[in-house]
N, C-alpha and C positions, 0 to 999 in steps of 0.2 A: 588279864595278868600282866604283872610289869616284868620288865626284861632289864638287865645289866646294859649299860650302854659301854662297849668294847673300848679299850684302852688303847691308845697308839702311840709307838715310841719312833723317834727319829733314825734313820742309819746315818753314821759318820760319812763323812767325804770319801774316805777309804775305802770303806767297806762299798758305800755307791759305787764306787770306780768299778770294784769286778762286775757290777750289773752293766753298768754302762757300756764297758769293754768286751760284752757279750755281743755276737754276731753269729750267723749260722754257722760258723765254723770254730769259732772261738768260745768257750765254754769256760765259765768261770768256776766251776766245782773241785774241791777238793777230795780225794779218795784214800782210802785205807786198803789193802789186800790182809788179812787176815789168817792164817792157818792155827785151826781149831782141831782138837781131839773131841770127836762126836761120840765117841763109843758108850758115855753116858747115859745118850738120848736114844730112848726106846721106839719110839714112831717116827713120825715124819719129822726132818729137820727144819724144812720152813715151818710149820707149825711151832714147833719149839722155839724158834726166834722171835716171831711173831707174838707168844705167851711172854718170854722173858723182856722184849721192849715194853709190852704194855704193862709189864710189872712194874716198869720204872719211868715211863714216859711223863709221868707227872713231875719228875725231879728235875727234869730238864726243859726248862722253858724254852731255850732256842728250837726245840723240836715241835714246839705248839705254836710256833709263829708264821703267819701268811703275809706275803708281800702285800702292803695297799699302797697303790699312788693312782688315786681318782683325780680327774680332768682338773680340779682347781686346785690343786695340789702346786704351790708355788715353790717348794723347797725338794730337799731330799726326799726319796721314797721313804714311807711307815712301813712297820711292822706290827701286825694286831695278832695277839694270842689267840688264840681257839679254843675253849674251854672243853671239847673232846676233840679227838682226830680219829681215824681211823686207822689203827696201826697196820692190818694188814693189807692196807691198800699199798704201802710203802715197803711190802718185802715180797720180791720176786725169786722164783727160784730158777736158776738159770742151767741148761745142759753144760756138763764139763767139755770144753773143745778137746779135740785131740791135739799131745798124746797123753792130758790128763795131769795131775801133779802141778807144780810150779809152774810150768811151761804151760801147759793148757789154762791155769787159773791166770795169769799174764796174759793170754791172749783175751780173755774176757775182760780182763781189765782194762785191756786198748779197746776195745768194742764201745766199754761203757763211758770211756773218756770222753768221746764224742757226744753222749747224749744229754741234750737239755732237760734240766728238771721240769716241773708243770707248775709254772707260777700262780697258778691258783690253788697250790696245795704248798704244805711247809715245803720246803726247799731241801729235803733230804731222803735219800730212797739206799737200802739194803738188800743186794743180790747175795744167794746160796747157792755154792756151786758142791756138790758131794762129789768126792773122789771115788768112784767104783772100787769095791773090793779092799777096801782098806776103811781103817776108822778115822780117817781123815777128813775136814771139809775144809773150804773156802768161803768167807764171808767177803764180800767186797762194800765198803762202806762210802757213800755218796754223801756229801753235803756240800752248799753252796758256801761259798766265804763270806758272803753277806750275812750268815747266820753265824758262824762260828769265826773269831777271829781273838786271838790273845786268849783272856781270860776265861772266857766263854768255849773256848776250844776243849781248854783245860778240864772244866768243869762237865761238860759234855762225856770226853774221854773217861773222866774219875768215874762218873756215874756207869758208863757200862761196863768200866771194868770193877767195881765194887761187886765182892760176891755176895751171896745171900738172897733172903727174900726181901725187895724194899716196897713193896705192896704196900706197908703199913706205914710208912713215913709220911708224915704229913708235905704236902705238894709244897713246892719252891714257888713261888708268883715273882714276876718283875716287880720292883719296887713302885709303888705309885710317885714317887718322886722323880723317876725318869721317863714318866709317861704323863700323858693326857689324854681327855676324850676324844674318840674318834669320831665328832661330828664337825660339819664344815667349818663352822666359826672359831670353833677351837684350834682347826689344822691350818687355815688360813694366819690367825692371831703370832701360832707359833711359828710358822714360816716367816713371818713379818719381822717379828722379834729376833728371828736367828740371822736374818737379812742385815737388820740394822745394826747387830751385833758384832758382824763381819766387817760392815761398813766402819764402825768407831774404831775398830781392829787393824785396820787397815796400813794406818801410817807407820804405826808398829811393827806391821809385818814385813813392810819397805825396809823399814830403817834394819830391823834382822836381817833381811835378805843381802844388805849393801855388806852388812858386817862379815856374813859369812862367806859372801863370794868374795871379797877382800882375804880372809881367810883360804878360800879355796885358788888363789890367786898364787898365795905364799908357798901352798904346796902341791903347785901344778908340777914340780917333777914327778909326784906319785900317779899322775893321771895317765891312763892307758887307752891307747883306742882300738876298739873291738875291728878286727880285719875283716872285709866282706867276704864270705865263705858261701859253700853250698849249705850251711845247716841256718844263717841268714835269708829264709826263703819261705815262701805263703803257703799255708796249713793246706794241705789235699783235702783233710777228711777223715784219711784213712790212718790209721795208728799204729804202730808198734809199741809193745811194752816187755821188759822182763825184770825181773828181779835176781838179786844176790844176797849170800849171808857171810859177811867178812867178819873172822873172831875177832873179840875184842882183844884176845890176848895177843894175838899176832900185831894188831895195830898198836899194843900198848908197847911192845918189843921195839918196834921201829920208832916211835915217838920218843921213849928213853935213851934210846942208843943216839938219837940225831936232834934232841932236845927240839922237838916239835909238838904240836897239837894234832889229836885224830883229825880235825877238820883239815889241816894243812896236809895231812897225807891225803885223805879223799878228796880235795880240790887237786891235788898232785897227781894220781890213780885216775880221775877224769879227763883231765887235761891228754895226758898220756894215750886214752883210750881212745879221744876224740881225734888226735893227732893220727893216731895209726889207721882210722876210718877213714879220713882225709886222703891219707896218703895211699890208701888201696883205691880210693876214687878217681887219684889223678888228680885233687883239688885240692894240695895241700896249701895254705899261703906262706907266704915268706915272713909275716910278722907274728908273733904269737897268740894263741887265742884269749881270749878273756873271759871270765867266769862271773855274773850276776850273785851276789851271795845272801840273802836274808839276812839281820844280825840285828838283836835288839840291845839297843844301849841301855844298860840296867840302871848303870851307875849316873847317865846324864842328866845333866840339872836341866830341869824343866823351866826355870823361872822365866826365859824367856819366850816360850810357848804363847802364842797368841790366840790359838785355835784349840778348844777344848776335845777331847775325846781321840787324839790323832795317834795315843802312845809313842812309844819310842824306839819302835821298830825301824830300820833304815835297810837299804842295800849297798854294799861295798863291791866293788868294781874291782878284781882281784887277776893280775897279770899269771896267766900260767904256765908263761916260760917255756912253752913247747918246742920253741928252739932249740932248747938247750937237750943234746943227744943224752949226755949222763943223767940217769935217774935219780942219783942223789944230790948232785948239784941242781938238778930241775927242782927238788922238792925243798931244798935249802933255798934258792931261790922264790917259790911261791911262798913259804912261810917269812920271808922277810918282808915281802910286798904287802902279803896280807896282815902284819902285825904293824906296819907303818899307815896304811890306811885306816886300819882300826882304830890306832890312836889318834889320828888326827879326826876322824870322825867323833870319837868319843870327846875330845877338845871342844870341837864344835858345837855338838849336843844338840842339833836341831837337824830335823830332817824337813827341809823347805818344801819337797813336792808334795809331801802328805800335808803341811798346812795350805798348802796355795791351791791343793785338790777341792778345800772347800769353796773356792771361788771359781770351779770351774761348769760351765753348765753343762749339765749331763746328757741333755739331748746332744750339744755339739760334740761332746765325748764319743756319744756311739756313734754319731754320724763319720767323725774321723775315721773310725775302727772298721765301718762299714765301706768307707771310701777306699782303705786299703785293700779291703778283700774283694770288692767289686773289680776294681782294676787291676790287682795283682802290683800294688806298688812297693810290696815289702821286698822286692828285690833292690830296689831304687835309693832304699833310705839307708844310711849308716844308723845303724842301732848299736846299744850302748854295750853289748854282748853278744856272746856265742853260743853259750850253754847259761842254764840257771842250775846252779846249785845249792841244796839246802841242808844241814845236819841240824835235825829238830832236838829238840831237848828227850833225853829218854825215860822211860817208868822204871826207877830203879825198886823194884819191887821181885821177890822172889816166887816162882811159881806163880805168874801172871795168869788171870783169868779174862774173858772176852762173854760177857752173857753168862756167866756162870761155866763156860768150857775153859779148859786149859788152852791158851793161847802160846802156842809154840813160837809164830814169827808173828812180826807185825812190819808192814810196810808201806810205809805211805806214799802219795803219789800227789804230784801235780798237776794243774791245767799246763796247756800249752798256746802261745801268744805267736800272732804271724812275726818273721823276721828275730825272733829272739832263741832260735834254736831248741834242742830237747831240754827235758825236765831230769835233773837226778835231787832224788830227796832222801835221806838217811833218818834211821832213827835206833839209838840203843835200846836192845830188846832182848831179854834173858843171856846176857854173854857173849851176846853177837851185834855185830851194826847192820843191822837188815836195810836192803835199801832198795831202791827203784828206780828204773830208766824209762821213760815214755817218751816217744818222740813220733814226728810225724814219718811216715813213709818216704816224704824227699828228703828227711835228714839222712835215715838209715832205713836198707830194706829191714832189717832185723837189727831190735834193740839188743839182742842178744852179744852182738858185736862189741858194743859198747861194754855193757857188764862182764863179757869174757876179758875185755881187756883192762878193763879194772881191776879183776883179780889177778892179770898176768903180771899187773905194773905193782902190786901189792906185794907179788911173789918175791920179784926180781929186789923189792925193796929191803924183804924180811931176810933174803938170803944175803942181802949187804950189811943187814942189821948185825949178823952173827959172826 
């Protein structure tokens, strides 16, 4: 009986970076906490989730891919699609931590954050938490950034949110043009071709880098240096998480009154909340805190890009102006700096970090992060930020569903990194801005202190806007 040779696809440098930076305490998973109405489910919710995923797994190639990195592979790791996977093995029911509700679900989210996914299986998992004596439940979706980044993330989320029976739809396959047979000779040949291509493109990348660095020198007045704080510490492995819901109506009222964006308001509120946490700890720095903000350069000119498939996502470093006591003046200062660094990056149009990642030896990168973790070096390094803040694109749908269940709240959550501080991620959902804060216990004993500070700062800005 003949069998079809599986086809492999190469992981890009930036996606592989999420794999290389993993250590015992640093995990490259993205997560989502979803509040659903389970009143329409008659039986066991876990069984329902397994069935609903099985109904659409054929439409999500990313969820059928397994990491493949044999010893003879000379380049980035590969992903190989499995014809069939055991969906039930990827769904786990968890007991709801006390006191239940959003607080209990956030505790479960914090525990899940530190768990490594099994690299022998497709790198995703889903957890089910039922809220006793209510019609509601929480789902925690975990997926490695290696699998979903950019378009693939939108594809997966869209499929999970598509209502109805999807079992009869034709399976979505990975295009043959982006894959090759997973045999040793093909893998070595592909690796050699990619390395040769990078070598040919290296002079152009150097020239582009020189041009960009000259532009950075001209805009050096916008550069900000993150102070060393208690937030820039080694991870302990013990996490805390909290979620919050900010009404979009309130955010838009502040945005219109002060001519800023919702993202500017989020940044200002996060800065005020962290400043309050550090002040109460007696560790408030004299310099303003700095946020790392992922940003998609949608109008960027990519003609200078010399490495394929790196996308146009970059990271802006925004001054949170936490030394400014007045909330409105702080918001306006944050907005001014964010606009300026965004304009410079749009003009630059190149993310050198992502492109040079294609040349970084994966094992060396992993050794670097393991060394930082092993010897507790995070406190001795000057990091680029004190917190990571991301406002993801929202889902503009009325009455959204997730696996055919009404989805009332959707809180995206991100990984934590040594020395980079807490992670705050928000998304517009169902007329609200749903956000999560994940932090290490060394950052703050309870992440609710940060979400409480964010909500308090928004209330202050809203009062000033009226």
